[in-house]
N, CA and C atoms of all chains as a GROMACS GRO file, in nm:
protein
  636
    1MET      N    1   8.912  10.448  11.081
    1MET     CA    2   9.017  10.549  11.058
    1MET      C    3   9.153  10.496  11.103
    2ALA      N    4   9.256  10.528  11.026
    2ALA     CA    5   9.391  10.480  11.058
    2ALA      C    6   9.444  10.544  11.185
    3GLU      N    7   9.532  10.473  11.253
    3GLU     CA    8   9.600  10.529  11.369
    3GLU      C    9   9.690  10.642  11.323
    4LYS      N   10   9.723  10.732  11.417
    4LYS     CA   11   9.802  10.850  11.379
    4LYS      C   12   9.933  10.860  11.456
    5ALA      N   13  10.032  10.919  11.391
    5ALA     CA   14  10.156  10.959  11.457
    5ALA      C   15  10.171  11.109  11.436
    6THR      N   16  10.198  11.180  11.545
    6THR     CA   17  10.209  11.326  11.540
    6THR      C   18  10.342  11.368  11.600
    7ILE      N   19  10.422  11.439  11.524
    7ILE     CA   20  10.557  11.474  11.570
    7ILE      C   21  10.578  11.625  11.564
    8VAL      N   22  10.624  11.682  11.676
    8VAL     CA   23  10.662  11.824  11.677
    8VAL      C   24  10.810  11.829  11.639
    9VAL      N   25  10.841  11.906  11.536
    9VAL     CA   26  10.981  11.923  11.496
    9VAL      C   27  11.024  12.062  11.541
   10GLN      N   28  11.081  12.069  11.662
   10GLN     CA   29  11.121  12.197  11.718
   10GLN      C   30  11.267  12.225  11.686
   11SER      N   31  11.344  12.116  11.672
   11SER     CA   32  11.487  12.131  11.646
   11SER      C   33  11.513  12.147  11.496
   12GLY      N   34  11.613  12.224  11.465
   12GLY     CA   35  11.654  12.238  11.326
   12GLY      C   36  11.781  12.160  11.297
   13ASP      N   37  11.825  12.079  11.395
   13ASP     CA   38  11.949  12.002  11.376
   13ASP      C   39  11.929  11.891  11.273
   14MET      N   40  12.032  11.871  11.192
   14MET     CA   41  12.023  11.774  11.084
   14MET      C   42  11.988  11.634  11.136
   15ASP      N   43  12.059  11.590  11.240
   15ASP     CA   44  12.037  11.453  11.289
   15ASP      C   45  11.896  11.435  11.344
   16LYS      N   46  11.844  11.541  11.409
   16LYS     CA   47  11.709  11.530  11.466
   16LYS      C   48  11.602  11.531  11.357
   17LEU      N   49  11.630  11.605  11.250
   17LEU     CA   50  11.538  11.604  11.138
   17LEU      C   51  11.532  11.465  11.074
   18TYR      N   52  11.649  11.400  11.068
   18TYR     CA   53  11.652  11.261  11.020
   18TYR      C   54  11.562  11.174  11.107
   19SER      N   55  11.578  11.187  11.242
   19SER     CA   56  11.496  11.104  11.331
   19SER      C   57  11.348  11.126  11.303
   20ALA      N   58  11.308  11.252  11.297
   20ALA     CA   59  11.167  11.284  11.278
   20ALA      C   60  11.115  11.227  11.146
   21LEU      N   61  11.190  11.249  11.038
   21LEU     CA   62  11.142  11.206  10.906
   21LEU      C   63  11.144  11.054  10.890
   22ILE      N   64  11.244  10.989  10.949
   22ILE     CA   65  11.249  10.842  10.939
   22ILE      C   66  11.133  10.780  11.016
   23ILE      N   67  11.108  10.831  11.136
   23ILE     CA   68  10.996  10.777  11.215
   23ILE      C   69  10.863  10.804  11.142
   24ALA      N   70  10.848  10.925  11.092
   24ALA     CA   71  10.723  10.960  11.024
   24ALA      C   72  10.702  10.875  10.899
   25ASN      N   73  10.809  10.853  10.823
   25ASN     CA   74  10.796  10.769  10.703
   25ASN      C   75  10.769  10.624  10.740
   26GLY      N   76  10.830  10.578  10.849
   26GLY     CA   77  10.802  10.442  10.897
   26GLY      C   78  10.655  10.427  10.934
   27ALA      N   79  10.603  10.528  11.002
   27ALA     CA   80  10.461  10.524  11.041
   27ALA      C   81  10.372  10.516  10.918
   28LEU      N   82  10.400  10.599  10.818
   28LEU     CA   83  10.319  10.598  10.696
   28LEU      C   84  10.331  10.463  10.626
   29ALA      N   85  10.454  10.410  10.620
   29ALA     CA   86  10.477  10.283  10.551
   29ALA      C   87  10.401  10.170  10.619
   30MET      N   88  10.384  10.182  10.751
   30MET     CA   89  10.314  10.076  10.824
   30MET      C   90  10.166  10.105  10.839
   31GLY      N   91  10.116  10.197  10.758
   31GLY     CA   92   9.972  10.215  10.748
   31GLY      C   93   9.912  10.320  10.839
   32MET      N   94   9.997  10.397  10.909
   32MET     CA   95   9.943  10.503  10.995
   32MET      C   96   9.932  10.634  10.916
   33GLU      N   97   9.858  10.729  10.973
   33GLU     CA   98   9.864  10.865  10.922
   33GLU      C   99   9.977  10.934  10.997
   34ALA      N  100  10.037  11.037  10.940
   34ALA     CA  101  10.146  11.106  11.010
   34ALA      C  102  10.142  11.255  10.982
   35SER      N  103  10.166  11.334  11.089
   35SER     CA  104  10.176  11.480  11.074
   35SER      C  105  10.303  11.528  11.140
   36LEU      N  106  10.366  11.625  11.076
   36LEU     CA  107  10.484  11.690  11.133
   36LEU      C  108  10.450  11.836  11.157
   37TYR      N  109  10.472  11.881  11.283
   37TYR     CA  110  10.448  12.021  11.320
   37TYR      C  111  10.581  12.091  11.330
   38PHE      N  112  10.611  12.178  11.238
   38PHE     CA  113  10.739  12.249  11.239
   38PHE      C  114  10.728  12.379  11.316
   39THR      N  115  10.813  12.392  11.419
   39THR     CA  116  10.811  12.513  11.500
   39THR      C  117  10.954  12.555  11.534
   40PHE      N  118  10.973  12.676  11.580
   40PHE     CA  119  11.105  12.732  11.614
   40PHE      C  120  11.214  12.694  11.515
   41TRP      N  121  11.322  12.633  11.564
   41TRP     CA  122  11.436  12.607  11.476
   41TRP      C  123  11.401  12.507  11.367
   42GLY      N  124  11.302  12.426  11.395
   42GLY     CA  125  11.257  12.329  11.294
   42GLY      C  126  11.205  12.401  11.171
   43LEU      N  127  11.131  12.510  11.195
   43LEU     CA  128  11.071  12.583  11.083
   43LEU      C  129  11.176  12.642  10.988
   44GLU      N  130  11.292  12.673  11.044
   44GLU     CA  131  11.402  12.724  10.959
   44GLU      C  132  11.433  12.626  10.844
   45ARG      N  133  11.413  12.498  10.872
   45ARG     CA  134  11.444  12.396  10.772
   45ARG      C  135  11.342  12.393  10.658
   46LEU      N  136  11.228  12.456  10.678
   46LEU     CA  137  11.128  12.460  10.570
   46LEU      C  138  11.143  12.584  10.484
   47LYS      N  139  11.243  12.669  10.521
   47LYS     CA  140  11.271  12.783  10.434
   47LYS      C  141  11.330  12.733  10.303
   48LYS      N  142  11.310  12.809  10.198
   48LYS     CA  143  11.365  12.770  10.068
   48LYS      C  144  11.515  12.747  10.080
   49GLY      N  145  11.562  12.630  10.039
   49GLY     CA  146  11.704  12.598  10.045
   49GLY      C  147  11.755  12.565  10.185
   50GLY      N  148  11.664  12.549  10.282
   50GLY     CA  149  11.707  12.532  10.421
   50GLY      C  150  11.711  12.389  10.473
   51LEU      N  151  11.652  12.296  10.397
   51LEU     CA  152  11.631  12.162  10.452
   51LEU      C  153  11.759  12.093  10.497
   52GLU      N  154  11.863  12.100  10.416
   52GLU     CA  155  11.986  12.026  10.448
   52GLU      C  156  12.087  12.112  10.526
   53LYS      N  157  12.044  12.233  10.565
   53LYS     CA  158  12.140  12.329  10.623
   53LYS      C  159  12.161  12.316  10.773
   54GLY      N  160  12.088  12.228  10.840
   54GLY     CA  161  12.097  12.220  10.986
   54GLY      C  162  12.232  12.169  11.034
   55PRO      N  163  12.277  12.217  11.151
   55PRO     CA  164  12.401  12.164  11.208
   55PRO      C  165  12.376  12.028  11.274
   56LEU      N  166  12.482  11.961  11.314
   56LEU     CA  167  12.468  11.840  11.395
   56LEU      C  168  12.438  11.883  11.538
   57SER      N  169  12.353  11.808  11.610
   57SER     CA  170  12.320  11.848  11.747
   57SER      C  171  12.439  11.831  11.840
   58LYS      N  172  12.530  11.741  11.807
   58LYS     CA  173  12.652  11.721  11.885
   58LYS      C  174  12.769  11.708  11.789
   59MET      N  175  12.886  11.751  11.834
   59MET     CA  176  13.009  11.737  11.756
   59MET      C  177  12.999  11.799  11.616
   60HIS      N  178  12.930  11.913  11.610
   60HIS     CA  179  12.921  11.982  11.480
   60HIS      C  180  13.060  12.032  11.438
   61LEU      N  181  13.138  12.078  11.538
   61LEU     CA  182  13.277  12.121  11.516
   61LEU      C  183  13.291  12.217  11.398
   62LEU      N  184  13.210  12.324  11.402
   62LEU     CA  185  13.212  12.428  11.298
   62LEU      C  186  13.190  12.371  11.158
   63GLY      N  187  13.118  12.260  11.153
   63GLY     CA  188  13.086  12.203  11.022
   63GLY      C  189  13.170  12.082  10.987
   64LEU      N  190  13.282  12.064  11.056
   64LEU     CA  191  13.369  11.950  11.024
   64LEU      C  192  13.300  11.818  11.062
   65GLY      N  193  13.237  11.819  11.181
   65GLY     CA  194  13.165  11.699  11.227
   65GLY      C  195  13.053  11.662  11.131
   66LYS      N  196  12.981  11.765  11.088
   66LYS     CA  197  12.870  11.740  10.996
   66LYS      C  198  12.922  11.682  10.864
   67TRP      N  199  13.033  11.739  10.818
   67TRP     CA  200  13.092  11.692  10.693
   67TRP      C  201  13.131  11.543  10.703
   68MET      N  202  13.190  11.508  10.821
   68MET     CA  203  13.231  11.369  10.839
   68MET      C  204  13.111  11.274  10.846
   69VAL      N  205  13.008  11.317  10.921
   69VAL     CA  206  12.888  11.232  10.932
   69VAL      C  207  12.821  11.218  10.795
   70ARG      N  208  12.815  11.330  10.722
   70ARG     CA  209  12.759  11.328  10.587
   70ARG      C  210  12.828  11.225  10.498
   71ARG      N  211  12.962  11.227  10.506
   71ARG     CA  212  13.040  11.134  10.424
   71ARG      C  213  13.009  10.989  10.458
   72ARG      N  214  12.998  10.965  10.590
   72ARG     CA  215  12.967  10.828  10.634
   72ARG      C  216  12.826  10.789  10.592
   73MET      N  217  12.735  10.886  10.595
   73MET     CA  218  12.598  10.858  10.554
   73MET      C  219  12.591  10.825  10.406
   74GLU      N  220  12.669  10.899  10.328
   74GLU     CA  221  12.671  10.871  10.183
   74GLU      C  222  12.724  10.732  10.156
   75LYS      N  223  12.828  10.696  10.232
   75LYS     CA  224  12.887  10.563  10.216
   75LYS      C  225  12.786  10.453  10.251
   76ALA      N  226  12.708  10.479  10.355
   76ALA     CA  227  12.607  10.382  10.398
   76ALA      C  228  12.479  10.394  10.314
   77ARG      N  229  12.482  10.485  10.216
   77ARG     CA  230  12.368  10.510  10.128
   77ARG      C  231  12.240  10.550  10.202
   78VAL      N  232  12.255  10.635  10.302
   78VAL     CA  233  12.139  10.690  10.371
   78VAL      C  234  12.074  10.794  10.279
   79ALA      N  235  11.942  10.790  10.271
   79ALA     CA  236  11.871  10.883  10.183
   79ALA      C  237  11.888  11.027  10.233
   80SER      N  238  11.882  11.122  10.141
   80SER     CA  239  11.892  11.263  10.178
   80SER      C  240  11.762  11.307  10.246
   81LEU      N  241  11.769  11.418  10.322
   81LEU     CA  242  11.647  11.472  10.383
   81LEU      C  243  11.546  11.512  10.276
   82GLU      N  244  11.600  11.560  10.164
   82GLU     CA  245  11.514  11.600  10.052
   82GLU      C  246  11.432  11.479  10.003
   83ARG      N  247  11.499  11.365   9.990
   83ARG     CA  248  11.427  11.246   9.945
   83ARG      C  249  11.324  11.202  10.050
   84LEU      N  250  11.366  11.206  10.178
   84LEU     CA  251  11.276  11.161  10.284
   84LEU      C  252  11.152  11.249  10.294
   85ILE      N  253  11.169  11.380  10.277
   85ILE     CA  254  11.052  11.468  10.288
   85ILE      C  255  10.963  11.451  10.164
   86GLY      N  256  11.025  11.423  10.050
   86GLY     CA  257  10.948  11.393   9.928
   86GLY      C  258  10.867  11.265   9.944
   87ASP      N  259  10.930  11.162  10.001
   87ASP     CA  260  10.859  11.036  10.026
   87ASP      C  261  10.746  11.056  10.127
   88PHE      N  262  10.774  11.137  10.228
   88PHE     CA  263  10.674  11.167  10.331
   88PHE      C  264  10.548  11.224  10.267
   89LYS      N  265  10.569  11.320  10.178
   89LYS     CA  266  10.454  11.381  10.110
   89LYS      C  267  10.387  11.283  10.014
   90ALA      N  268  10.470  11.204   9.944
   90ALA     CA  269  10.416  11.108   9.846
   90ALA      C  270  10.328  11.003   9.915
   91LEU      N  271  10.360  10.971  10.040
   91LEU     CA  272  10.280  10.871  10.113
   91LEU      C  273  10.165  10.935  10.190
   92GLY      N  274  10.140  11.062  10.166
   92GLY     CA  275  10.023  11.126  10.226
   92GLY      C  276  10.046  11.194  10.360
   93GLY      N  277  10.172  11.214  10.398
   93GLY     CA  278  10.203  11.283  10.524
   93GLY      C  279  10.165  11.430  10.517
   94LYS      N  280  10.135  11.485  10.637
   94LYS     CA  281  10.087  11.623  10.645
   94LYS      C  282  10.192  11.709  10.715
   95ILE      N  283  10.216  11.828  10.662
   95ILE     CA  284  10.311  11.920  10.724
   95ILE      C  285  10.241  12.048  10.767
   96LEU      N  286  10.265  12.084  10.894
   96LEU     CA  287  10.208  12.209  10.946
   96LEU      C  288  10.318  12.304  10.988
   97ALA      N  289  10.298  12.431  10.959
   97ALA     CA  290  10.396  12.534  10.999
   97ALA      C  291  10.334  12.616  11.110
   98CYS      N  292  10.416  12.644  11.212
   98CYS     CA  293  10.368  12.720  11.329
   98CYS      C  294  10.367  12.869  11.295
   99GLU      N  295  10.248  12.928  11.304
   99GLU     CA  296  10.233  13.070  11.266
   99GLU      C  297  10.302  13.164  11.364
  100MET      N  298  10.304  13.124  11.494
  100MET     CA  299  10.367  13.212  11.592
  100MET      C  300  10.517  13.221  11.565
  101THR      N  301  10.577  13.107  11.531
  101THR     CA  302  10.720  13.107  11.497
  101THR      C  303  10.746  13.200  11.379
  102MET      N  304  10.656  13.196  11.282
  102MET     CA  305  10.673  13.281  11.164
  102MET      C  306  10.673  13.427  11.204
  103GLU      N  307  10.583  13.460  11.299
  103GLU     CA  308  10.574  13.598  11.345
  103GLU      C  309  10.701  13.638  11.420
  104ILE      N  310  10.742  13.554  11.516
  104ILE     CA  311  10.860  13.584  11.598
  104ILE      C  312  10.984  13.600  11.512
  105MET      N  313  11.001  13.510  11.418
  105MET     CA  314  11.124  13.507  11.340
  105MET      C  315  11.113  13.588  11.211
  106GLY      N  316  10.999  13.652  11.192
  106GLY     CA  317  10.982  13.734  11.073
  106GLY      C  318  10.987  13.652  10.944
  107ILE      N  319  10.929  13.531  10.950
  107ILE     CA  320  10.927  13.445  10.832
  107ILE      C  321  10.793  13.463  10.759
  108LYS      N  322  10.798  13.491  10.630
  108LYS     CA  323  10.675  13.507  10.553
  108LYS      C  324  10.647  13.377  10.477
  109ARG      N  325  10.522  13.359  10.440
  109ARG     CA  326  10.487  13.237  10.366
  109ARG      C  327  10.575  13.219  10.243
  110GLU      N  328  10.603  13.330  10.176
  110GLU     CA  329  10.683  13.317  10.053
  110GLU      C  330  10.829  13.280  10.080
  111ASP      N  331  10.872  13.291  10.208
  111ASP     CA  332  11.008  13.247  10.243
  111ASP      C  333  11.013  13.095  10.256
  112LEU      N  334  10.895  13.035  10.276
  112LEU     CA  335  10.888  12.891  10.304
  112LEU      C  336  10.856  12.811  10.177
  113ARG      N  337  10.881  12.682  10.185
  113ARG     CA  338  10.847  12.595  10.072
  113ARG      C  339  10.698  12.562  10.081
  114GLU      N  340  10.619  12.653  10.027
  114GLU     CA  341  10.474  12.643  10.043
  114GLU      C  342  10.417  12.516   9.980
  115ASP      N  343  10.491  12.461   9.881
  115ASP     CA  344  10.444  12.338   9.816
  115ASP      C  345  10.441  12.220   9.914
  116LEU      N  346  10.525  12.226  10.019
  116LEU     CA  347  10.530  12.114  10.115
  116LEU      C  348  10.429  12.130  10.227
  117ILE      N  349  10.388  12.254  10.253
  117ILE     CA  350  10.308  12.283  10.372
  117ILE      C  351  10.159  12.269  10.345
  118ASP      N  352  10.093  12.188  10.428
  118ASP     CA  353   9.949  12.165  10.410
  118ASP      C  354   9.867  12.266  10.487
  119GLU      N  355   9.924  12.312  10.600
  119GLU     CA  356   9.845  12.398  10.688
  119GLU      C  357   9.936  12.492  10.766
  120TYR      N  358   9.885  12.610  10.799
  120TYR     CA  359   9.954  12.702  10.888
  120TYR      C  360   9.868  12.706  11.014
  121GLY      N  361   9.928  12.673  11.129
  121GLY     CA  362   9.842  12.663  11.246
  121GLY      C  363   9.911  12.697  11.375
  122ALA      N  364   9.840  12.668  11.484
  122ALA     CA  365   9.892  12.697  11.617
  122ALA      C  366   9.872  12.574  11.704
  123VAL      N  367   9.887  12.592  11.833
  123VAL     CA  368   9.886  12.478  11.925
  123VAL      C  369   9.755  12.400  11.920
  124GLY      N  370   9.646  12.470  11.894
  124GLY     CA  371   9.516  12.402  11.888
  124GLY      C  372   9.513  12.292  11.784
  125SER      N  373   9.574  12.319  11.668
  125SER     CA  374   9.577  12.217  11.561
  125SER      C  375   9.659  12.097  11.606
  126TYR      N  376   9.770  12.126  11.676
  126TYR     CA  377   9.854  12.016  11.723
  126TYR      C  378   9.778  11.930  11.824
  127ILE      N  379   9.715  11.995  11.923
  127ILE     CA  380   9.644  11.918  12.026
  127ILE      C  381   9.530  11.838  11.966
  128LYS      N  382   9.460  11.898  11.872
  128LYS     CA  383   9.348  11.828  11.808
  128LYS      C  384   9.398  11.696  11.746
  129ASP      N  385   9.512  11.704  11.677
  129ASP     CA  386   9.573  11.585  11.615
  129ASP      C  387   9.632  11.492  11.720
  130ALA      N  388   9.705  11.551  11.816
  130ALA     CA  389   9.780  11.469  11.913
  130ALA      C  390   9.687  11.389  12.003
  131ARG      N  391   9.574  11.448  12.040
  131ARG     CA  392   9.486  11.377  12.133
  131ARG      C  393   9.427  11.251  12.072
  132GLU      N  394   9.424  11.244  11.940
  132GLU     CA  395   9.375  11.120  11.880
  132GLU      C  396   9.488  11.040  11.813
  133SER      N  397   9.612  11.067  11.857
  133SER     CA  398   9.726  10.995  11.800
  133SER      C  399   9.772  10.882  11.891
  134ALA      N  400   9.814  10.772  11.826
  134ALA     CA  401   9.870  10.660  11.902
  134ALA      C  402  10.015  10.691  11.940
  135ILE      N  403  10.081  10.769  11.858
  135ILE     CA  404  10.221  10.808  11.883
  135ILE      C  405  10.230  10.959  11.875
  136THR      N  406  10.289  11.022  11.976
  136THR     CA  407  10.321  11.163  11.960
  136THR      C  408  10.459  11.189  12.021
  137LEU      N  409  10.541  11.261  11.946
  137LEU     CA  410  10.681  11.282  11.984
  137LEU      C  411  10.720  11.428  11.968
  138PHE      N  412  10.819  11.468  12.044
  138PHE     CA  413  10.873  11.604  12.036
  138PHE      C  414  11.022  11.591  12.004
  139VAL      N  415  11.060  11.642  11.886
  139VAL     CA  416  11.198  11.624  11.842
  139VAL      C  417  11.269  11.758  11.836
  140MET      N  418   9.557   9.078   8.694
  140MET     CA  419   9.654   9.087   8.803
  140MET      C  420   9.792   9.129   8.752
  141VAL      N  421   9.848   9.224   8.819
  141VAL     CA  422   9.977   9.278   8.777
  141VAL      C  423  10.082   9.240   8.881
  142GLU      N  424  10.205   9.220   8.834
  142GLU     CA  425  10.313   9.195   8.929
  142GLU      C  426  10.409   9.315   8.924
  143ILE      N  427  10.427   9.379   9.040
  143ILE     CA  428  10.512   9.498   9.048
  143ILE      C  429  10.643   9.460   9.117
  144LYS      N  430  10.754   9.494   9.052
  144LYS     CA  431  10.883   9.462   9.113
  144LYS      C  432  10.949   9.588   9.169
  145VAL      N  433  11.003   9.575   9.290
  145VAL     CA  434  11.069   9.687   9.355
  145VAL      C  435  11.210   9.642   9.393
  146ASP      N  436  11.310   9.713   9.342
  146ASP     CA  437  11.448   9.676   9.372
  146ASP      C  438  11.509   9.778   9.468
  147VAL      N  439  11.530   9.736   9.593
  147VAL     CA  440  11.590   9.828   9.692
  147VAL      C  441  11.724   9.772   9.740
  148ARG      N  442  11.792   9.699   9.652
  148ARG     CA  443  11.923   9.646   9.691
  148ARG      C  444  12.020   9.762   9.716
  149GLY      N  445  12.091   9.755   9.828
  149GLY     CA  446  12.186   9.861   9.863
  149GLY      C  447  12.123   9.974   9.943
  150GLU      N  448  11.992   9.980   9.947
  150GLU     CA  449  11.924  10.088  10.020
  150GLU      C  450  11.912  10.052  10.167
  151THR      N  451  11.912  10.156  10.252
  151THR     CA  452  11.902  10.132  10.395
  151THR      C  453  11.776  10.197  10.452
  152CYS      N  454  11.756  10.182  10.583
  152CYS     CA  455  11.639  10.234  10.654
  152CYS      C  456  11.618  10.382  10.624
  153PRO      N  457  11.500  10.432  10.597
  153PRO     CA  458  11.372  10.359  10.588
  153PRO      C  459  11.330  10.329  10.445
  154VAL      N  460  11.425  10.338  10.350
  154VAL     CA  461  11.387  10.333  10.208
  154VAL      C  462  11.314  10.203  10.167
  155PRO      N  463  11.362  10.083  10.210
  155PRO     CA  464  11.289   9.963  10.166
  155PRO      C  465  11.142   9.962  10.208
  156LEU      N  466  11.118  10.006  10.333
  156LEU     CA  467  10.981  10.010  10.385
  156LEU      C  468  10.897  10.113  10.307
  157VAL      N  469  10.957  10.227  10.282
  157VAL     CA  470  10.887  10.335  10.212
  157VAL      C  471  10.856  10.294  10.067
  158GLU      N  472  10.953  10.232  10.001
  158GLU     CA  473  10.931  10.192   9.860
  158GLU      C  474  10.827  10.080   9.851
  159MET      N  475  10.826   9.992   9.953
  159MET     CA  476  10.722   9.888   9.959
  159MET      C  477  10.584   9.953   9.964
  160ARG      N  478  10.573  10.053  10.053
  160ARG     CA  479  10.444  10.120  10.073
  160ARG      C  480  10.401  10.195   9.947
  161LYS      N  481  10.498  10.261   9.884
  161LYS     CA  482  10.466  10.333   9.760
  161LYS      C  483  10.411  10.236   9.655
  162ALA      N  484  10.479  10.122   9.640
  162ALA     CA  485  10.437  10.024   9.539
  162ALA      C  486  10.298   9.972   9.572
  163LEU      N  487  10.272   9.947   9.700
  163LEU     CA  488  10.140   9.895   9.738
  163LEU      C  489  10.030   9.997   9.714
  164ARG      N  490  10.065  10.125   9.730
  164ARG     CA  491   9.965  10.230   9.703
  164ARG      C  492   9.928  10.235   9.556
  165HIS      N  493  10.027  10.202   9.470
  165HIS     CA  494   9.999  10.203   9.326
  165HIS      C  495   9.932  10.075   9.278
  166ALA      N  496   9.944   9.969   9.360
  166ALA     CA  497   9.890   9.840   9.319
  166ALA      C  498   9.737   9.838   9.337
  167ALA      N  499   9.672   9.755   9.257
  167ALA     CA  500   9.528   9.736   9.274
  167ALA      C  501   9.509   9.613   9.362
  168PRO      N  502   9.392   9.599   9.424
  168PRO     CA  503   9.368   9.480   9.506
  168PRO      C  504   9.390   9.354   9.421
  169GLY      N  505   9.466   9.258   9.477
  169GLY     CA  506   9.497   9.135   9.405
  169GLY      C  507   9.633   9.137   9.338
  170ASP      N  508   9.685   9.256   9.312
  170ASP     CA  509   9.818   9.268   9.250
  170ASP      C  510   9.926   9.215   9.345
  171ILE      N  511  10.038   9.173   9.286
  171ILE     CA  512  10.148   9.123   9.368
  171ILE      C  513  10.266   9.218   9.361
  172VAL      N  514  10.321   9.249   9.478
  172VAL     CA  515  10.439   9.334   9.484
  172VAL      C  516  10.556   9.247   9.530
  173GLU      N  517  10.664   9.249   9.452
  173GLU     CA  518  10.783   9.172   9.487
  173GLU      C  519  10.897   9.270   9.516
  174ILE      N  520  10.955   9.258   9.635
  174ILE     CA  521  11.062   9.349   9.676
  174ILE      C  522  11.191   9.270   9.691
  175ILE      N  523  11.296   9.321   9.628
  175ILE     CA  524  11.428   9.257   9.639
  175ILE      C  525  11.517   9.353   9.716
  176GLY      N  526  11.582   9.303   9.823
  176GLY     CA  527  11.665   9.394   9.902
  176GLY      C  528  11.780   9.326   9.971
  177THR      N  529  11.861   9.409  10.036
  177THR     CA  530  11.981   9.361  10.105
  177THR      C  531  11.991   9.414  10.249
  178HIS      N  532  11.895   9.496  10.291
  178HIS     CA  533  11.900   9.557  10.424
  178HIS      C  534  11.842   9.459  10.526
  179PRO      N  535  11.924   9.409  10.621
  179PRO     CA  536  11.879   9.301  10.710
  179PRO      C  537  11.753   9.334  10.790
  180ALA      N  538  11.746   9.454  10.852
  180ALA     CA  539  11.630   9.485  10.937
  180ALA      C  540  11.501   9.486  10.856
  181SER      N  541  11.510   9.527  10.731
  181SER     CA  542  11.388   9.537  10.648
  181SER      C  543  11.329   9.399  10.619
  182LYS      N  544  11.413   9.296  10.620
  182LYS     CA  545  11.361   9.161  10.595
  182LYS      C  546  11.264   9.122  10.707
  183LYS      N  547  11.290   9.172  10.828
  183LYS     CA  548  11.199   9.145  10.940
  183LYS      C  549  11.083   9.243  10.941
  184GLU      N  550  11.114   9.369  10.904
  184GLU     CA  551  11.015   9.475  10.924
  184GLU      C  552  10.911   9.484  10.813
  185ILE      N  553  10.947   9.446  10.692
  185ILE     CA  554  10.847   9.448  10.585
  185ILE      C  555  10.732   9.351  10.618
  186PRO      N  556  10.762   9.228  10.665
  186PRO     CA  557  10.650   9.142  10.707
  186PRO      C  558  10.566   9.204  10.820
  187MET      N  559  10.630   9.277  10.912
  187MET     CA  560  10.554   9.345  11.019
  187MET      C  561  10.458   9.448  10.959
  188ALA      N  562  10.509   9.522  10.860
  188ALA     CA  563  10.426   9.623  10.794
  188ALA      C  564  10.311   9.557  10.719
  189VAL      N  565  10.340   9.444  10.655
  189VAL     CA  566  10.235   9.372  10.580
  189VAL      C  567  10.123   9.331  10.674
  190GLU      N  568  10.161   9.286  10.794
  190GLU     CA  569  10.061   9.248  10.893
  190GLU      C  570   9.980   9.371  10.937
  191ALA      N  571  10.051   9.481  10.964
  191ALA     CA  572   9.983   9.603  11.007
  191ALA      C  573   9.888   9.654  10.899
  192LEU      N  574   9.926   9.633  10.774
  192LEU     CA  575   9.843   9.680  10.662
  192LEU      C  576   9.733   9.578  10.628
  193GLN      N  577   9.734   9.466  10.697
  193GLN     CA  578   9.637   9.357  10.678
  193GLN      C  579   9.637   9.307  10.535
  194LEU      N  580   9.758   9.284  10.484
  194LEU     CA  581   9.771   9.229  10.350
  194LEU      C  582   9.829   9.088  10.362
  195GLU      N  583   9.841   9.021  10.246
  195GLU     CA  584   9.885   8.882  10.250
  195GLU      C  585  10.033   8.870  10.216
  196LEU      N  586  10.108   8.811  10.309
  196LEU     CA  587  10.251   8.787  10.287
  196LEU      C  588  10.263   8.652  10.216
  197LEU      N  589  10.311   8.655  10.092
  197LEU     CA  590  10.316   8.531  10.013
  197LEU      C  591  10.446   8.455  10.035
  198ALA      N  592  10.558   8.528  10.046
  198ALA     CA  593  10.686   8.460  10.061
  198ALA      C  594  10.793   8.554  10.115
  199VAL      N  595  10.882   8.497  10.197
  199VAL     CA  596  11.003   8.566  10.240
  199VAL      C  597  11.116   8.467  10.214
  200GLU      N  598  11.202   8.500  10.118
  200GLU     CA  599  11.306   8.405  10.080
  200GLU      C  600  11.444   8.468  10.082
  201GLY      N  601  11.547   8.384  10.096
  201GLY     CA  602  11.684   8.431  10.088
  201GLY      C  603  11.745   8.454  10.225
  202THR      N  604  11.863   8.515  10.225
  202THR     CA  605  11.936   8.541  10.349
  202THR      C  606  11.904   8.682  10.398
  203ASP      N  607  11.957   8.716  10.517
  203ASP     CA  608  11.932   8.850  10.574
  203ASP      C  609  11.987   8.961  10.486
  204THR      N  610  12.089   8.931  10.409
  204THR     CA  611  12.153   9.037  10.329
  204THR      C  612  12.126   9.022  10.179
  205ASP      N  613  12.033   8.936  10.145
  205ASP     CA  614  11.997   8.915  10.004
  205ASP      C  615  11.863   8.842  10.001
  206TRP      N  616  11.755   8.921   9.998
  206TRP     CA  617  11.623   8.858  10.016
  206TRP      C  618  11.520   8.905   9.913
  207VAL      N  619  11.413   8.826   9.905
  207VAL     CA  620  11.299   8.859   9.818
  207VAL      C  621  11.172   8.840   9.902
  208ILE      N  622  11.087   8.940   9.899
  208ILE     CA  623  10.960   8.931   9.972
  208ILE      C  624  10.846   8.955   9.873
  209ARG      N  625  10.744   8.869   9.882
  209ARG     CA  626  10.629   8.884   9.792
  209ARG      C  627  10.502   8.910   9.875
  210ILE      N  628  10.428   9.009   9.830
  210ILE     CA  629  10.308   9.052   9.902
  210ILE      C  630  10.190   9.060   9.804
  211ARG      N  631  10.073   9.015   9.850
  211ARG     CA  632   9.953   9.037   9.767
  211ARG      C  633   9.872   9.150   9.828
  212ARG      N  634   9.842   9.249   9.746
  212ARG     CA  635   9.762   9.362   9.797
  212ARG      C  636   9.617   9.317   9.812
   0.00000   0.00000   0.00000
């Protein structure tokens, strides 16, 4: 069985989502299995139309900072989050949505991009995966 | 035997690695995947991935900013 990478995506910040997806895609590219657990603010990004909506974790400056970073990213030809999450799925990555977050935040399955989500779960699913993972991160 | 060409010139992290993996997933055992790129770190990291995937690295040619890597699945 392949080694695993398991990442909790608790933050909904754009830059942190980049970190999570780049690491996860790197793991898949290098032959590992990878799972992303979306919880709290992270889960907001799985709402329809929500993926690219996150603020910058620092220097957001009411959107000006994000706009500047975005421009620099485009210049450097950094892939969009949409492309990265598409690649993640294409390489067999697994996405889990935290059910408790859905309850707390009043998010229904139909509010989320159900096509991306493989499982709806709780901490038990995460621990089951994480305990047999070579890499586990909290973003 | 098929030869698959992947052009990731101008692309940055993690796209070259991801496109390499996608091509390898589509390749059959024995097929050759050739990747052309310009991202310096990927020239080092694609061979690392090839080793991790236990595949055969046939060639790494060119400079850090203009390279060709050939892999046999």
